[in-house]
C-alpha positions as CSV (number, residue, x, y, z in Angstrom):
1,M,0.0,0.0,0.0
2,N,3.0,2.3,0.3
3,A,2.7,3.0,-3.4
4,Y,-0.4,5.0,-2.7
5,F,0.5,6.7,0.5
6,I,3.5,8.7,1.8
7,H,4.2,9.5,5.4
8,D,3.9,13.2,6.3
9,Q,6.4,13.9,9.0
10,R,4.7,17.1,10.2
11,L,1.2,15.5,10.6
12,G,2.5,12.1,11.8
13,I,0.3,10.1,9.4
14,S,0.5,8.9,5.9
15,L,-1.4,10.8,3.2
16,P,-2.6,9.8,-0.2
17,S,-0.1,10.2,-2.9
18,L,-1.8,9.2,-6.1
19,D,0.0,9.6,-9.4
20,K,-3.0,9.4,-11.7
21,E,-6.6,10.3,-11.8
22,W,-8.9,8.3,-9.5
23,E,-10.9,6.9,-12.5
24,E,-7.7,5.4,-13.9
25,Y,-7.2,3.1,-11.0
26,S,-8.9,-0.3,-11.2
27,E,-11.9,-1.0,-9.0
28,K,-9.8,-3.3,-6.9
29,E,-7.1,-0.6,-6.5
30,Q,-9.7,2.0,-5.5
31,H,-11.1,-0.4,-2.9
32,E,-7.6,-1.1,-1.5
33,I,-6.8,2.6,-1.4
34,L,-10.0,3.4,0.3
35,L,-9.6,0.7,2.9
36,E,-6.1,1.8,3.7
37,W,-7.2,5.4,4.0
38,E,-9.9,4.3,6.4
39,K,-7.3,2.7,8.6
40,I,-5.2,5.8,8.5
41,R,-8.1,8.1,9.0
42,G,-9.1,6.1,12.1
43,T,-5.8,7.0,13.7
44,I,-6.3,10.8,13.3
45,P,-8.4,11.4,16.5
46,D,-5.7,9.5,18.6
47,R,-3.0,11.6,16.9
48,I,-4.9,14.8,17.8
49,A,-5.3,13.7,21.4
50,E,-1.5,13.0,21.6
51,L,-0.8,16.5,20.3
52,E,-3.3,18.1,22.6
53,Q,-1.4,16.5,25.6
54,I,1.8,18.0,24.3
55,I,0.2,21.4,24.0
56,N,-1.2,21.1,27.6
57,H,2.3,20.3,28.9
58,K,3.8,23.2,27.0
59,Q,1.1,25.5,28.4
60,E,1.9,24.4,31.9
61,Q,5.6,25.2,31.2
62,L,4.6,28.6,29.8
63,S,2.6,29.5,32.9
64,D,5.7,29.0,35.0
65,E,8.2,30.5,32.5
66,N,9.9,33.8,33.4
67,N,12.3,34.0,30.5
68,F,10.8,36.0,27.7
69,T,12.7,34.3,25.0
70,R,11.7,30.8,26.2
71,S,8.1,32.0,26.5
72,C,8.2,33.1,22.9
73,Q,9.6,29.7,21.9
74,L,6.9,27.9,23.8
75,N,4.2,30.0,22.2
76,F,5.6,29.3,18.8
77,E,5.7,25.5,19.5
78,I,2.1,25.6,20.8
79,A,0.9,27.5,17.7
80,E,2.7,25.0,15.4
81,L,1.1,22.1,17.2
82,A,-2.3,23.8,17.0
83,S,-1.8,24.2,13.2
84,V,-1.0,20.5,12.9
85,I,-4.2,19.7,14.8
86,N,-6.2,21.9,12.5
87,D,-4.7,20.3,9.4
88,L,-5.4,16.8,10.8
89,W,-9.1,17.8,11.4
90,I,-9.3,19.0,7.8
91,W,-8.0,15.7,6.5
92,Y,-10.4,13.8,8.8
93,R,-13.5,15.8,7.9
94,M,-12.7,16.3,4.2
95,N,-12.7,12.5,3.6
96,Q,-15.9,11.6,5.5
97,T,-17.6,11.1,2.1
98,V,-14.8,8.7,1.2
99,S,-15.6,6.8,4.4
100,K,-19.2,6.4,3.4
101,Q,-18.2,4.9,0.0
102,V,-16.0,2.3,1.6
103,H,-18.9,1.0,3.8
104,Q,-21.4,0.8,1.0
């Protein structure tokens, strides 16, 4: 299945990497791709929860931080993690219609 997906380091999940139009894949290939995507998609809420825990830890550090430079760094890291969570939710929601196709 690696031929159809590539790991995204930033998001921490594999994303579709299709080199041709969807209709050009055989019905069997489409089914395999959709099933694999469903497995990956199912891990997204857990990945988000993991990132939220990291954010919470960084916010705790931030509340006790007196060094301005370190506070700025923590804020930057929190913002980046929040951006990753946002992107993960987009991928999760964007493909809900794909999920319905798999189960039909």
